[in-house]
DOKELO-314889 format. One record per residue (C-alpha): x, y, z; residue number from 1. Coordinates in steps of 0.25 Angstrom, whole numbers, plus 5000, padded with zeros to 4 digits. Layout:
BEGIN
<px = X, py = Y, pz = Z, pos = NUM>
...
REM end
This chain:
BEGIN
<px = 5656, py = 6014, pz = 5474, pos = 1>
<px = 5657, py = 6021, pz = 5460, pos = 2>
<px = 5646, py = 6012, pz = 5455, pos = 3>
<px = 5637, py = 6016, pz = 5467, pos = 4>
<px = 5639, py = 6030, pz = 5463, pos = 5>
<px = 5635, py = 6028, pz = 5449, pos = 6>
<px = 5621, py = 6022, pz = 5453, pos = 7>
<px = 5618, py = 6029, pz = 5466, pos = 8>
<px = 5612, py = 6042, pz = 5460, pos = 9>
<px = 5601, py = 6033, pz = 5453, pos = 10>
<px = 5599, py = 6021, pz = 5462, pos = 11>
<px = 5599, py = 6028, pz = 5476, pos = 12>
<px = 5587, py = 6037, pz = 5474, pos = 13>
<px = 5580, py = 6026, pz = 5467, pos = 14>
<px = 5582, py = 6016, pz = 5479, pos = 15>
<px = 5579, py = 6027, pz = 5489, pos = 16>
<px = 5566, py = 6031, pz = 5483, pos = 17>
<px = 5557, py = 6018, pz = 5487, pos = 18>
<px = 5564, py = 6019, pz = 5501, pos = 19>
<px = 5559, py = 6033, pz = 5503, pos = 20>
<px = 5545, py = 6029, pz = 5500, pos = 21>
<px = 5545, py = 6016, pz = 5508, pos = 22>
<px = 5550, py = 6024, pz = 5520, pos = 23>
<px = 5538, py = 6034, pz = 5519, pos = 24>
<px = 5544, py = 6045, pz = 5527, pos = 25>
<px = 5545, py = 6059, pz = 5522, pos = 26>
<px = 5558, py = 6063, pz = 5529, pos = 27>
<px = 5565, py = 6049, pz = 5527, pos = 28>
<px = 5561, py = 6050, pz = 5512, pos = 29>
<px = 5567, py = 6064, pz = 5511, pos = 30>
<px = 5580, py = 6060, pz = 5518, pos = 31>
<px = 5582, py = 6048, pz = 5509, pos = 32>
<px = 5579, py = 6055, pz = 5497, pos = 33>
<px = 5589, py = 6066, pz = 5500, pos = 34>
<px = 5599, py = 6056, pz = 5504, pos = 35>
<px = 5597, py = 6048, pz = 5491, pos = 36>
<px = 5599, py = 6061, pz = 5483, pos = 37>
<px = 5611, py = 6064, pz = 5491, pos = 38>
<px = 5618, py = 6051, pz = 5489, pos = 39>
<px = 5615, py = 6051, pz = 5475, pos = 40>
<px = 5621, py = 6065, pz = 5474, pos = 41>
<px = 5633, py = 6061, pz = 5481, pos = 42>
<px = 5635, py = 6049, pz = 5472, pos = 43>
<px = 5633, py = 6058, pz = 5459, pos = 44>
<px = 5643, py = 6068, pz = 5464, pos = 45>
<px = 5653, py = 6056, pz = 5467, pos = 46>
<px = 5653, py = 6053, pz = 5452, pos = 47>
<px = 5657, py = 6066, pz = 5447, pos = 48>
<px = 5673, py = 6065, pz = 5450, pos = 49>
<px = 5673, py = 6053, pz = 5440, pos = 50>
<px = 5667, py = 6061, pz = 5429, pos = 51>
<px = 5681, py = 6062, pz = 5422, pos = 52>
<px = 5682, py = 6047, pz = 5422, pos = 53>
<px = 5671, py = 6044, pz = 5411, pos = 54>
<px = 5658, py = 6038, pz = 5412, pos = 55>
<px = 5655, py = 6028, pz = 5424, pos = 56>
<px = 5645, py = 6017, pz = 5422, pos = 57>
<px = 5637, py = 6007, pz = 5431, pos = 58>
<px = 5631, py = 5994, pz = 5425, pos = 59>
<px = 5619, py = 5989, pz = 5433, pos = 60>
<px = 5621, py = 5974, pz = 5436, pos = 61>
<px = 5634, py = 5974, pz = 5430, pos = 62>
<px = 5627, py = 5972, pz = 5416, pos = 63>
<px = 5635, py = 5980, pz = 5406, pos = 64>
<px = 5628, py = 5989, pz = 5396, pos = 65>
<px = 5621, py = 5988, pz = 5387, pos = 66>
<px = 5614, py = 5977, pz = 5394, pos = 67>
<px = 5614, py = 5983, pz = 5408, pos = 68>
<px = 5610, py = 5996, pz = 5414, pos = 69>
<px = 5622, py = 6006, pz = 5414, pos = 70>
<px = 5624, py = 6019, pz = 5422, pos = 71>
<px = 5634, py = 6029, pz = 5416, pos = 72>
<px = 5638, py = 6042, pz = 5422, pos = 73>
<px = 5647, py = 6051, pz = 5415, pos = 74>
<px = 5651, py = 6066, pz = 5414, pos = 75>
<px = 5637, py = 6070, pz = 5409, pos = 76>
<px = 5628, py = 6063, pz = 5418, pos = 77>
<px = 5635, py = 6062, pz = 5432, pos = 78>
<px = 5635, py = 6077, pz = 5435, pos = 79>
<px = 5620, py = 6077, pz = 5431, pos = 80>
<px = 5618, py = 6065, pz = 5441, pos = 81>
<px = 5624, py = 6074, pz = 5452, pos = 82>
<px = 5615, py = 6086, pz = 5448, pos = 83>
<px = 5602, py = 6077, pz = 5448, pos = 84>
<px = 5605, py = 6071, pz = 5462, pos = 85>
<px = 5610, py = 6084, pz = 5468, pos = 86>
<px = 5597, py = 6091, pz = 5463, pos = 87>
<px = 5589, py = 6080, pz = 5469, pos = 88>
<px = 5596, py = 6081, pz = 5482, pos = 89>
<px = 5593, py = 6096, pz = 5484, pos = 90>
<px = 5578, py = 6094, pz = 5479, pos = 91>
<px = 5576, py = 6083, pz = 5489, pos = 92>
<px = 5582, py = 6091, pz = 5501, pos = 93>
<px = 5572, py = 6101, pz = 5498, pos = 94>
<px = 5561, py = 6091, pz = 5497, pos = 95>
<px = 5559, py = 6089, pz = 5512, pos = 96>
<px = 5547, py = 6083, pz = 5518, pos = 97>
<px = 5544, py = 6097, pz = 5523, pos = 98>
<px = 5545, py = 6103, pz = 5509, pos = 99>
<px = 5535, py = 6092, pz = 5504, pos = 100>
<px = 5526, py = 6092, pz = 5516, pos = 101>
<px = 5511, py = 6092, pz = 5513, pos = 102>
<px = 5513, py = 6090, pz = 5498, pos = 103>
<px = 5514, py = 6075, pz = 5497, pos = 104>
<px = 5504, py = 6069, pz = 5507, pos = 105>
<px = 5515, py = 6061, pz = 5514, pos = 106>
<px = 5521, py = 6056, pz = 5501, pos = 107>
<px = 5534, py = 6063, pz = 5502, pos = 108>
<px = 5542, py = 6049, pz = 5502, pos = 109>
<px = 5536, py = 6047, pz = 5488, pos = 110>
<px = 5541, py = 6061, pz = 5483, pos = 111>
<px = 5555, py = 6058, pz = 5488, pos = 112>
<px = 5555, py = 6044, pz = 5481, pos = 113>
<px = 5550, py = 6050, pz = 5468, pos = 114>
<px = 5561, py = 6061, pz = 5469, pos = 115>
<px = 5572, py = 6050, pz = 5471, pos = 116>
<px = 5567, py = 6042, pz = 5460, pos = 117>
<px = 5567, py = 6054, pz = 5451, pos = 118>
<px = 5581, py = 6057, pz = 5455, pos = 119>
<px = 5585, py = 6042, pz = 5452, pos = 120>
<px = 5578, py = 6043, pz = 5438, pos = 121>
<px = 5586, py = 6056, pz = 5434, pos = 122>
<px = 5599, py = 6050, pz = 5439, pos = 123>
<px = 5596, py = 6038, pz = 5431, pos = 124>
<px = 5594, py = 6045, pz = 5419, pos = 125>
<px = 5608, py = 6052, pz = 5421, pos = 126>
<px = 5615, py = 6039, pz = 5425, pos = 127>
<px = 5610, py = 6028, pz = 5416, pos = 128>
<px = 5617, py = 6024, pz = 5403, pos = 129>
<px = 5605, py = 6016, pz = 5398, pos = 130>
<px = 5595, py = 6023, pz = 5389, pos = 131>
<px = 5583, py = 6016, pz = 5394, pos = 132>
<px = 5586, py = 6019, pz = 5408, pos = 133>
<px = 5586, py = 6033, pz = 5405, pos = 134>
<px = 5572, py = 6032, pz = 5402, pos = 135>
<px = 5569, py = 6023, pz = 5414, pos = 136>
<px = 5575, py = 6034, pz = 5423, pos = 137>
<px = 5569, py = 6045, pz = 5416, pos = 138>
<px = 5555, py = 6038, pz = 5419, pos = 139>
<px = 5559, py = 6036, pz = 5434, pos = 140>
<px = 5562, py = 6051, pz = 5435, pos = 141>
<px = 5550, py = 6056, pz = 5427, pos = 142>
<px = 5540, py = 6048, pz = 5435, pos = 143>
<px = 5545, py = 6053, pz = 5448, pos = 144>
<px = 5546, py = 6067, pz = 5443, pos = 145>
<px = 5531, py = 6066, pz = 5439, pos = 146>
<px = 5528, py = 6062, pz = 5453, pos = 147>
<px = 5536, py = 6073, pz = 5459, pos = 148>
<px = 5530, py = 6084, pz = 5451, pos = 149>
<px = 5516, py = 6079, pz = 5454, pos = 150>
<px = 5519, py = 6080, pz = 5469, pos = 151>
<px = 5520, py = 6095, pz = 5467, pos = 152>
<px = 5512, py = 6104, pz = 5476, pos = 153>
<px = 5505, py = 6112, pz = 5464, pos = 154>
<px = 5491, py = 6107, pz = 5459, pos = 155>
<px = 5497, py = 6106, pz = 5445, pos = 156>
<px = 5508, py = 6096, pz = 5450, pos = 157>
<px = 5501, py = 6084, pz = 5446, pos = 158>
<px = 5497, py = 6089, pz = 5432, pos = 159>
<px = 5511, py = 6094, pz = 5430, pos = 160>
<px = 5517, py = 6080, pz = 5434, pos = 161>
<px = 5506, py = 6073, pz = 5424, pos = 162>
<px = 5510, py = 6082, pz = 5413, pos = 163>
<px = 5525, py = 6080, pz = 5415, pos = 164>
<px = 5522, py = 6065, pz = 5416, pos = 165>
<px = 5515, py = 6065, pz = 5402, pos = 166>
<px = 5527, py = 6073, pz = 5396, pos = 167>
<px = 5538, py = 6065, pz = 5404, pos = 168>
<px = 5531, py = 6052, pz = 5399, pos = 169>
<px = 5532, py = 6057, pz = 5385, pos = 170>
<px = 5547, py = 6060, pz = 5387, pos = 171>
<px = 5550, py = 6047, pz = 5393, pos = 172>
<px = 5543, py = 6040, pz = 5382, pos = 173>
<px = 5551, py = 6047, pz = 5372, pos = 174>
<px = 5564, py = 6042, pz = 5379, pos = 175>
<px = 5559, py = 6028, pz = 5380, pos = 176>
<px = 5556, py = 6027, pz = 5365, pos = 177>
<px = 5569, py = 6034, pz = 5362, pos = 178>
<px = 5577, py = 6023, pz = 5371, pos = 179>
<px = 5569, py = 6012, pz = 5364, pos = 180>
<px = 5573, py = 6018, pz = 5350, pos = 181>
<px = 5587, py = 6018, pz = 5354, pos = 182>
<px = 5586, py = 6004, pz = 5359, pos = 183>
<px = 5580, py = 5999, pz = 5346, pos = 184>
<px = 5591, py = 6006, pz = 5338, pos = 185>
<px = 5603, py = 6001, pz = 5346, pos = 186>
<px = 5599, py = 5990, pz = 5355, pos = 187>
<px = 5604, py = 5996, pz = 5367, pos = 188>
<px = 5600, py = 6005, pz = 5378, pos = 189>
<px = 5614, py = 6008, pz = 5384, pos = 190>
<px = 5618, py = 6023, pz = 5381, pos = 191>
<px = 5632, py = 6019, pz = 5378, pos = 192>
<px = 5628, py = 6009, pz = 5368, pos = 193>
<px = 5617, py = 6018, pz = 5362, pos = 194>
<px = 5628, py = 6029, pz = 5359, pos = 195>
<px = 5636, py = 6019, pz = 5351, pos = 196>
<px = 5624, py = 6012, pz = 5344, pos = 197>
<px = 5615, py = 6023, pz = 5341, pos = 198>
<px = 5623, py = 6030, pz = 5330, pos = 199>
<px = 5626, py = 6016, pz = 5324, pos = 200>
<px = 5611, py = 6011, pz = 5325, pos = 201>
<px = 5605, py = 6006, pz = 5312, pos = 202>
<px = 5592, py = 6011, pz = 5317, pos = 203>
<px = 5596, py = 6026, pz = 5317, pos = 204>
<px = 5582, py = 6031, pz = 5315, pos = 205>
<px = 5577, py = 6024, pz = 5328, pos = 206>
<px = 5589, py = 6029, pz = 5336, pos = 207>
<px = 5587, py = 6043, pz = 5332, pos = 208>
<px = 5572, py = 6042, pz = 5335, pos = 209>
<px = 5576, py = 6037, pz = 5349, pos = 210>
<px = 5585, py = 6048, pz = 5351, pos = 211>
<px = 5574, py = 6058, pz = 5347, pos = 212>
<px = 5564, py = 6052, pz = 5357, pos = 213>
<px = 5575, py = 6052, pz = 5368, pos = 214>
<px = 5578, py = 6067, pz = 5365, pos = 215>
<px = 5563, py = 6070, pz = 5365, pos = 216>
<px = 5561, py = 6063, pz = 5378, pos = 217>
<px = 5572, py = 6070, pz = 5386, pos = 218>
<px = 5569, py = 6083, pz = 5380, pos = 219>
<px = 5556, py = 6082, pz = 5386, pos = 220>
<px = 5561, py = 6078, pz = 5399, pos = 221>
<px = 5572, py = 6089, pz = 5399, pos = 222>
<px = 5562, py = 6100, pz = 5396, pos = 223>
<px = 5569, py = 6103, pz = 5384, pos = 224>
<px = 5562, py = 6113, pz = 5374, pos = 225>
<px = 5551, py = 6112, pz = 5370, pos = 226>
<px = 5547, py = 6100, pz = 5379, pos = 227>
<px = 5549, py = 6108, pz = 5392, pos = 228>
<px = 5534, py = 6111, pz = 5395, pos = 229>
<px = 5533, py = 6101, pz = 5407, pos = 230>
<px = 5545, py = 6107, pz = 5415, pos = 231>
<px = 5538, py = 6120, pz = 5420, pos = 232>
<px = 5526, py = 6112, pz = 5425, pos = 233>
<px = 5534, py = 6102, pz = 5432, pos = 234>
<px = 5543, py = 6112, pz = 5439, pos = 235>
<px = 5531, py = 6120, pz = 5443, pos = 236>
<px = 5523, py = 6108, pz = 5449, pos = 237>
<px = 5534, py = 6099, pz = 5456, pos = 238>
<px = 5537, py = 6101, pz = 5471, pos = 239>
<px = 5548, py = 6111, pz = 5471, pos = 240>
<px = 5559, py = 6101, pz = 5476, pos = 241>
<px = 5556, py = 6092, pz = 5464, pos = 242>
<px = 5556, py = 6104, pz = 5454, pos = 243>
<px = 5570, py = 6108, pz = 5460, pos = 244>
<px = 5575, py = 6094, pz = 5457, pos = 245>
<px = 5569, py = 6093, pz = 5443, pos = 246>
<px = 5574, py = 6107, pz = 5439, pos = 247>
<px = 5588, py = 6103, pz = 5444, pos = 248>
<px = 5590, py = 6091, pz = 5436, pos = 249>
<px = 5578, py = 6083, pz = 5430, pos = 250>
<px = 5578, py = 6090, pz = 5416, pos = 251>
<px = 5593, py = 6090, pz = 5416, pos = 252>
<px = 5593, py = 6075, pz = 5417, pos = 253>
<px = 5584, py = 6074, pz = 5405, pos = 254>
<px = 5594, py = 6084, pz = 5397, pos = 255>
<px = 5605, py = 6074, pz = 5401, pos = 256>
<px = 5598, py = 6062, pz = 5395, pos = 257>
<px = 5594, py = 6070, pz = 5382, pos = 258>
<px = 5609, py = 6074, pz = 5380, pos = 259>
<px = 5614, py = 6061, pz = 5384, pos = 260>
<px = 5605, py = 6053, pz = 5375, pos = 261>
<px = 5605, py = 6062, pz = 5363, pos = 262>
<px = 5620, py = 6067, pz = 5363, pos = 263>
<px = 5627, py = 6056, pz = 5369, pos = 264>
<px = 5620, py = 6043, pz = 5367, pos = 265>
<px = 5613, py = 6046, pz = 5353, pos = 266>
<px = 5624, py = 6055, pz = 5349, pos = 267>
<px = 5614, py = 6064, pz = 5341, pos = 268>
<px = 5625, py = 6075, pz = 5340, pos = 269>
<px = 5622, py = 6088, pz = 5333, pos = 270>
<px = 5607, py = 6085, pz = 5330, pos = 271>
<px = 5604, py = 6083, pz = 5345, pos = 272>
<px = 5613, py = 6095, pz = 5350, pos = 273>
<px = 5606, py = 6104, pz = 5340, pos = 274>
<px = 5592, py = 6100, pz = 5345, pos = 275>
<px = 5597, py = 6102, pz = 5359, pos = 276>
<px = 5602, py = 6115, pz = 5356, pos = 277>
<px = 5589, py = 6120, pz = 5349, pos = 278>
<px = 5579, py = 6115, pz = 5360, pos = 279>
<px = 5589, py = 6120, pz = 5371, pos = 280>
<px = 5590, py = 6134, pz = 5365, pos = 281>
<px = 5575, py = 6136, pz = 5363, pos = 282>
<px = 5572, py = 6130, pz = 5377, pos = 283>
<px = 5582, py = 6140, pz = 5383, pos = 284>
<px = 5574, py = 6152, pz = 5378, pos = 285>
<px = 5561, py = 6146, pz = 5379, pos = 286>
<px = 5563, py = 6142, pz = 5394, pos = 287>
<px = 5568, py = 6155, pz = 5397, pos = 288>
<px = 5557, py = 6163, pz = 5391, pos = 289>
<px = 5547, py = 6154, pz = 5397, pos = 290>
<px = 5553, py = 6156, pz = 5411, pos = 291>
<px = 5552, py = 6171, pz = 5410, pos = 292>
<px = 5537, py = 6171, pz = 5409, pos = 293>
<px = 5533, py = 6160, pz = 5419, pos = 294>
<px = 5524, py = 6164, pz = 5430, pos = 295>
<px = 5527, py = 6152, pz = 5438, pos = 296>
<px = 5541, py = 6151, pz = 5446, pos = 297>
<px = 5543, py = 6137, pz = 5444, pos = 298>
<px = 5539, py = 6137, pz = 5429, pos = 299>
<px = 5549, py = 6149, pz = 5427, pos = 300>
<px = 5560, py = 6141, pz = 5432, pos = 301>
<px = 5556, py = 6129, pz = 5424, pos = 302>
<px = 5556, py = 6136, pz = 5411, pos = 303>
<px = 5570, py = 6142, pz = 5415, pos = 304>
<px = 5574, py = 6127, pz = 5417, pos = 305>
<px = 5570, py = 6125, pz = 5402, pos = 306>
<px = 5579, py = 6136, pz = 5398, pos = 307>
<px = 5591, py = 6131, pz = 5406, pos = 308>
<px = 5590, py = 6117, pz = 5402, pos = 309>
<px = 5591, py = 6122, pz = 5388, pos = 310>
<px = 5604, py = 6127, pz = 5392, pos = 311>
<px = 5609, py = 6113, pz = 5395, pos = 312>
<px = 5603, py = 6107, pz = 5382, pos = 313>
<px = 5610, py = 6118, pz = 5374, pos = 314>
<px = 5623, py = 6116, pz = 5381, pos = 315>
<px = 5623, py = 6101, pz = 5376, pos = 316>
<px = 5619, py = 6105, pz = 5363, pos = 317>
<px = 5632, py = 6112, pz = 5361, pos = 318>
<px = 5639, py = 6099, pz = 5360, pos = 319>
<px = 5651, py = 6104, pz = 5367, pos = 320>
<px = 5659, py = 6101, pz = 5379, pos = 321>
<px = 5656, py = 6115, pz = 5384, pos = 322>
<px = 5642, py = 6113, pz = 5381, pos = 323>
<px = 5641, py = 6101, pz = 5390, pos = 324>
<px = 5648, py = 6109, pz = 5401, pos = 325>
<px = 5638, py = 6120, pz = 5400, pos = 326>
<px = 5627, py = 6109, pz = 5401, pos = 327>
<px = 5633, py = 6103, pz = 5413, pos = 328>
<px = 5634, py = 6116, pz = 5420, pos = 329>
<px = 5620, py = 6120, pz = 5416, pos = 330>
<px = 5615, py = 6106, pz = 5422, pos = 331>
<px = 5621, py = 6110, pz = 5436, pos = 332>
<px = 5618, py = 6124, pz = 5435, pos = 333>
<px = 5603, py = 6123, pz = 5432, pos = 334>
<px = 5601, py = 6111, pz = 5442, pos = 335>
<px = 5607, py = 6120, pz = 5453, pos = 336>
<px = 5600, py = 6133, pz = 5450, pos = 337>
<px = 5586, py = 6128, pz = 5445, pos = 338>
<px = 5585, py = 6117, pz = 5456, pos = 339>
<px = 5590, py = 6127, pz = 5466, pos = 340>
<px = 5580, py = 6137, pz = 5462, pos = 341>
<px = 5568, py = 6128, pz = 5464, pos = 342>
<px = 5574, py = 6123, pz = 5477, pos = 343>
<px = 5575, py = 6138, pz = 5481, pos = 344>
<px = 5561, py = 6141, pz = 5476, pos = 345>
<px = 5555, py = 6130, pz = 5484, pos = 346>
<px = 5540, py = 6130, pz = 5484, pos = 347>
<px = 5539, py = 6143, pz = 5477, pos = 348>
<px = 5531, py = 6142, pz = 5464, pos = 349>
<px = 5528, py = 6157, pz = 5460, pos = 350>
<px = 5535, py = 6170, pz = 5460, pos = 351>
<px = 5527, py = 6175, pz = 5471, pos = 352>
<px = 5532, py = 6164, pz = 5480, pos = 353>
<px = 5545, py = 6170, pz = 5479, pos = 354>
<px = 5541, py = 6184, pz = 5483, pos = 355>
<px = 5550, py = 6190, pz = 5494, pos = 356>
<px = 5558, py = 6178, pz = 5495, pos = 357>
<px = 5570, py = 6186, pz = 5499, pos = 358>
<px = 5563, py = 6190, pz = 5512, pos = 359>
<px = 5556, py = 6177, pz = 5515, pos = 360>
<px = 5568, py = 6167, pz = 5512, pos = 361>
<px = 5581, py = 6175, pz = 5509, pos = 362>
<px = 5589, py = 6162, pz = 5508, pos = 363>
<px = 5580, py = 6156, pz = 5498, pos = 364>
<px = 5579, py = 6169, pz = 5491, pos = 365>
<px = 5594, py = 6170, pz = 5490, pos = 366>
<px = 5596, py = 6156, pz = 5484, pos = 367>
<px = 5584, py = 6158, pz = 5474, pos = 368>
<px = 5591, py = 6171, pz = 5470, pos = 369>
<px = 5605, py = 6165, pz = 5468, pos = 370>
<px = 5599, py = 6153, pz = 5460, pos = 371>
<px = 5591, py = 6162, pz = 5451, pos = 372>
<px = 5604, py = 6170, pz = 5448, pos = 373>
<px = 5610, py = 6156, pz = 5444, pos = 374>
<px = 5598, py = 6154, pz = 5435, pos = 375>
<px = 5601, py = 6167, pz = 5429, pos = 376>
<px = 5615, py = 6164, pz = 5427, pos = 377>
<px = 5622, py = 6174, pz = 5436, pos = 378>
<px = 5637, py = 6173, pz = 5437, pos = 379>
<px = 5643, py = 6163, pz = 5448, pos = 380>
<px = 5630, py = 6154, pz = 5447, pos = 381>
<px = 5629, py = 6141, pz = 5440, pos = 382>
<px = 5619, py = 6147, pz = 5430, pos = 383>
<px = 5630, py = 6157, pz = 5425, pos = 384>
<px = 5640, py = 6146, pz = 5424, pos = 385>
<px = 5630, py = 6137, pz = 5416, pos = 386>
<px = 5627, py = 6149, pz = 5406, pos = 387>
<px = 5641, py = 6153, pz = 5404, pos = 388>
<px = 5645, py = 6139, pz = 5401, pos = 389>
<px = 5633, py = 6137, pz = 5391, pos = 390>
<px = 5636, py = 6150, pz = 5384, pos = 391>
<px = 5651, py = 6147, pz = 5383, pos = 392>
<px = 5648, py = 6133, pz = 5377, pos = 393>
<px = 5638, py = 6139, pz = 5367, pos = 394>
<px = 5648, py = 6150, pz = 5363, pos = 395>
<px = 5659, py = 6139, pz = 5361, pos = 396>
<px = 5649, py = 6131, pz = 5352, pos = 397>
<px = 5646, py = 6144, pz = 5345, pos = 398>
<px = 5631, py = 6143, pz = 5348, pos = 399>
<px = 5627, py = 6157, pz = 5347, pos = 400>
<px = 5612, py = 6154, pz = 5348, pos = 401>
<px = 5614, py = 6147, pz = 5361, pos = 402>
<px = 5622, py = 6158, pz = 5367, pos = 403>
<px = 5611, py = 6168, pz = 5363, pos = 404>
<px = 5600, py = 6159, pz = 5369, pos = 405>
<px = 5607, py = 6156, pz = 5382, pos = 406>
<px = 5610, py = 6171, pz = 5384, pos = 407>
<px = 5595, py = 6175, pz = 5380, pos = 408>
<px = 5590, py = 6164, pz = 5390, pos = 409>
<px = 5599, py = 6170, pz = 5401, pos = 410>
<px = 5593, py = 6184, pz = 5399, pos = 411>
<px = 5579, py = 6177, pz = 5400, pos = 412>
<px = 5583, py = 6170, pz = 5413, pos = 413>
<px = 5585, py = 6184, pz = 5419, pos = 414>
<px = 5570, py = 6186, pz = 5417, pos = 415>
<px = 5565, py = 6174, pz = 5425, pos = 416>
<px = 5576, py = 6175, pz = 5435, pos = 417>
<px = 5572, py = 6189, pz = 5439, pos = 418>
<px = 5557, py = 6184, pz = 5439, pos = 419>
<px = 5562, py = 6174, pz = 5449, pos = 420>
<px = 5569, py = 6184, pz = 5458, pos = 421>
<px = 5559, py = 6195, pz = 5458, pos = 422>
<px = 5549, py = 6190, pz = 5468, pos = 423>
<px = 5561, py = 6185, pz = 5477, pos = 424>
<px = 5567, py = 6199, pz = 5478, pos = 425>
<px = 5556, py = 6209, pz = 5474, pos = 426>
<px = 5543, py = 6204, pz = 5479, pos = 427>
<px = 5537, py = 6204, pz = 5493, pos = 428>
<px = 5535, py = 6191, pz = 5501, pos = 429>
<px = 5522, py = 6184, pz = 5500, pos = 430>
<px = 5515, py = 6178, pz = 5512, pos = 431>
<px = 5512, py = 6164, pz = 5505, pos = 432>
<px = 5525, py = 6162, pz = 5499, pos = 433>
<px = 5530, py = 6148, pz = 5500, pos = 434>
<px = 5541, py = 6145, pz = 5510, pos = 435>
<px = 5552, py = 6135, pz = 5509, pos = 436>
<px = 5553, py = 6126, pz = 5521, pos = 437>
<px = 5566, py = 6131, pz = 5529, pos = 438>
<px = 5572, py = 6117, pz = 5532, pos = 439>
<px = 5583, py = 6114, pz = 5522, pos = 440>
<px = 5575, py = 6120, pz = 5511, pos = 441>
<px = 5587, py = 6131, pz = 5508, pos = 442>
<px = 5597, py = 6120, pz = 5507, pos = 443>
<px = 5594, py = 6114, pz = 5493, pos = 444>
<px = 5593, py = 6128, pz = 5486, pos = 445>
<px = 5605, py = 6133, pz = 5493, pos = 446>
<px = 5613, py = 6120, pz = 5488, pos = 447>
<px = 5608, py = 6123, pz = 5474, pos = 448>
<px = 5612, py = 6138, pz = 5475, pos = 449>
<px = 5626, py = 6134, pz = 5480, pos = 450>
<px = 5627, py = 6124, pz = 5468, pos = 451>
<px = 5623, py = 6135, pz = 5459, pos = 452>
<px = 5635, py = 6143, pz = 5463, pos = 453>
<px = 5645, py = 6132, pz = 5464, pos = 454>
<px = 5641, py = 6128, pz = 5450, pos = 455>
<px = 5643, py = 6143, pz = 5445, pos = 456>
<px = 5656, py = 6145, pz = 5452, pos = 457>
<px = 5663, py = 6131, pz = 5449, pos = 458>
<px = 5666, py = 6123, pz = 5437, pos = 459>
<px = 5660, py = 6111, pz = 5443, pos = 460>
<px = 5648, py = 6109, pz = 5433, pos = 461>
<px = 5657, py = 6113, pz = 5422, pos = 462>
<px = 5667, py = 6101, pz = 5425, pos = 463>
<px = 5656, py = 6091, pz = 5421, pos = 464>
<px = 5656, py = 6097, pz = 5407, pos = 465>
<px = 5668, py = 6089, pz = 5402, pos = 466>
<px = 5664, py = 6076, pz = 5407, pos = 467>
<px = 5649, py = 6078, pz = 5402, pos = 468>
<px = 5655, py = 6082, pz = 5388, pos = 469>
<px = 5664, py = 6069, pz = 5388, pos = 470>
<px = 5651, py = 6061, pz = 5392, pos = 471>
<px = 5644, py = 6066, pz = 5379, pos = 472>
<px = 5657, py = 6065, pz = 5371, pos = 473>
<px = 5659, py = 6080, pz = 5369, pos = 474>
<px = 5672, py = 6081, pz = 5376, pos = 475>
<px = 5685, py = 6073, pz = 5376, pos = 476>
REM end
């Protein structure tokens, strides 16, 4: 039974996706997709109680590594597996046939199949213990994301998807070359073997070149500064359930891969952490400043994500158990808040679309306001817990510059959060403002809002800090 739990989050969406297409029914496809995401979420949650027992592995075909393919779940990737599947579940609940009506010309089953394949790819990146399979799952998730973005309702959706395809292919090529260099230097693709052989390889320059290429590829995939330009266009162009899913977990999976490969497998140590800290701190300020001047609602939230993803990378750059704890809290906090915001916004794409929302849809207005407070970091919310943990970790590490940058970016967040709430509370309603379908559409953002408060009021996310630090070798 435990072996089934290890592979279910990856294999179940992968197996259900072709069935959704073969059935050809919109409603049946949606129900199957939601059911697959629900089971994958429950399987991921069932793995959490065993975090204290150390890594758990599954060998496909009973072939032991390094010859066979191995899945390894430990204190770092298991919580993120839950976050990814739970985010997909909420987004799929929102992506009903009624929500997608008239936008896909009867091809809704293909949409749900692509969504499931994307979920399988992201889960595979987290679960695999094989460097080449990281690339394989990266390509699965990326190719499906291109299709999902192209399905957006805006005239520029296809162009945004094409631009993302070009940049994504470039990033994937860097990853493939990096894996190839590692194979050349060590003769293995298994991550555990790579961690042992890379420091001792007689081809040290080849191994280092592979590490640099992998870092570059995943920096692009994670929208790390200065490779973040694709993110605002993708968030603005994609269908809103897709944007909610991508905002909640996709870039975080890329950050995980970058941290795992650079700090754990390649053990680049102080040099990599210094680089992570530099690009994180610049990205934090740059993203917050850019968010303050955006005229497009989704682009503003996308640039704020660039800033907040920098928080995660900066937390890892501290190289301490407290930093890892702050990163884990930020993973879940940002996933709940930003995913919930896009779910609450629904089809709204401009600030004018939110005018008078307090009169038109008071429940949606309440959730949007609470989630924005979480984004700002108001006490009792997950946003406050995440920032407090990060500030505490930076203070313990004696990182004065990081403390100043995080505080400055928090002040900038006041600007764009007020810009978000101003039309909601102070403007009169407009006749042509987009309306959310009433059936079940309030459930996903309501669950995200509840999760935000649960994360802010309980130490649940912080409890993953020690197992995650142990997985990286930073805690006894």
